[in-house]
N, C-alpha and C positions, 0 to 999 in steps of 0.2 A: 508511634506514628510520626515522630519528629525526624525520622531518618529519611533523608532525601533519596536514598537508594530504593525506598519502598514505593516508588512512583507507580501509579496505576493509570493506564490509559483509559480515559472515560469511555464507557460503552463496551469495554472489553470484558470477557468472561474472567472470573477470578481464577488465578492459577498459583501454584506454589513456586514457579520459576520467575525469573526476571522478565518483566513485560516486554522489554526491548528485545530480548532473546526470542521470546515467543513470536513477536512481530517479525523478527528476522527470519525465523523458520517459515512463516507463512509467505513472506516475500520471496524467499529462496524457492519455495514450491511453485509459486506463480512464475518465477523466472525459468524454472525447469520446464513447465508446461509451455511457456512462450517460446523456449528454445526448440521444443519439439514441433510446435506449430510453424515456426520460422523455417525449420528444415523441411517440413512437408510442403510449405508454400514454394520454396525454392525448387523442390522436386517437381511439383506440378507445373511450375513455369518453364523449367529447362528440360524436363523429361528424362533426366539422367541421374541415376542414383549416385554415381561417382562424383559428379559435380555438386550435388546437394550435400554430400558427405563433408565437404570442406567447411561450409558455414555451420553445419551441424556439429562438427568437432569443435570449432571455435566457440560456439555458444555453450557447449558442454564444458569446455575449459573455463569459460567465464563463470558459468554456474558453480562449478566446483570451487573456484577461487573465491567467488562471492560467498558461498556457503561457509568457507573457512575464514571469511572476513579479511581477505587480502585487500590492501589499500588500493591497488591498481584496478581492481574489479568493481569498485564502488559505483562509478559513473557509467560503466558498461551496462549494468542491470537496467537503469531507467532508459538507456538508449535502446536496448533490445525491446523492452516493454513498450516504449514509445513507437518503435517501428511496427510492432504487431498491432498496436492500437490504431495507427494510421491505416494499416491494411484492413482492420475491422471496420473503421470508419468509411473507407472506400467501398467495401462490400455492403455496408448498410446504405450508403448513398445509392449504389446500384439497385438494391432491392426496393428502396423507396421510389426511385425513378421508374422501375418496372411497374410498380403498383400504380403510380400516377398515370402511366401510359396505358394502363388497362391490360398489361401482360401479366403472366402468372408470377406471383411473388409470395413467399411464405411469411406471414405475419409472425409466426413462431420463430423463424430464423431471425427476423428483424429484432424481436424482443431479446433473443439470446445475444445478438451482436451488440445491442444497446447496453445490455447488462455487462457484457465483457468490456466494452469501452469505459463505462462508468467505473467498474472495478479496477481496471488497469490504471486509469487516471489517479485513483486513490493511492494505489501502490507506487506510482511514479512520484506523487506529491510527497510521500513519506521521506524520500531521499533529500528533500530540501529542508527538512525539519532539523534544527540544531541538536535536539536530544537524540534523535535517531543516529545522526552523524557521530555524536559522542559515543553512543553505545556500540556502534559498529566498529569504531576505532579503539574501543577499550577504555575510554575515559569514563570516570564516574562523575556524577553531578557534584559530588563533594570536591572534586578537583577544581571546580569553578568558584568555590568559597561561598556557596549559597547557605544562608542561615535562615532556618524556619522557626516561626513562633511555636509555642506549645500547641499541640493538637493539629498543627498544619501539616500538609503533605503536598507533594507536587502531583499535579494531574494535568492531562492534556484535554483541551477542548475537543468534544466529539466532532465538531464541524471543521475547524481550521487547524487543529492540532497544536495551538499555542499552549505553551507550558505555563501553568498558573499555580501559585501557592494557594491552597484552599483548605478550609476546615470542613471536612465532610459532614460533620454533625450539624453545621449551620447552613448547608446548602438547601435551597428551596427551588421550586419550579420557576420562581420569578427571577432568579439569578441568571445573568447573561455574561457572555464572554466580552471582556473589554476590547478585544481586537475585532471580532466579527458580529457582535451583538446577538449571536445565536444562544439559545438556552443551554445552560451547563447541565441541567438535569433533563434527560430526555423522557418521553412518555414510556419507553421500555423500562427505564430505571424506576419509574413510579409504579409500574405494574408489578415489579419484583418485590416491592415492599408490601 
């Protein structure tokens, strides 16, 4: 466990692969879905399949390059996700205003939009995390010269994703992140034990 490449993202499911690669696969899938949603929104706005095809092809090129970890595509992913998040936020605002004015509005749709916004923001935030940037660009934590004590490993805070050196055998529910003061051991982690 003293190997820094054995980092486990707190709150993630155990896997046999690299946790950064697993996170990258999930982020790539979200980008693919957002690319499809973006293309559909452009089609609904302009009413022309040919015009909607242009941004659709662009977002698919970005998705493919991002999936292959091309350096130029790194910041296009959160930009596309952020654009879709803004569209979702606008639709949520419209639904809430319809509900307040007494017109018909779907609470189920509002819940789905709120969940999509929350989820998208989490995937956008990942791009600002230094460990994810390093994993995307192919650098190892070892390249940074990090030395861990016996029984320590790198883990990410489940709330703010700060990278911490922790001894998992000594973690308790009272331990909190020094950056955001959130608990490092979640209630879900306690239920698994």
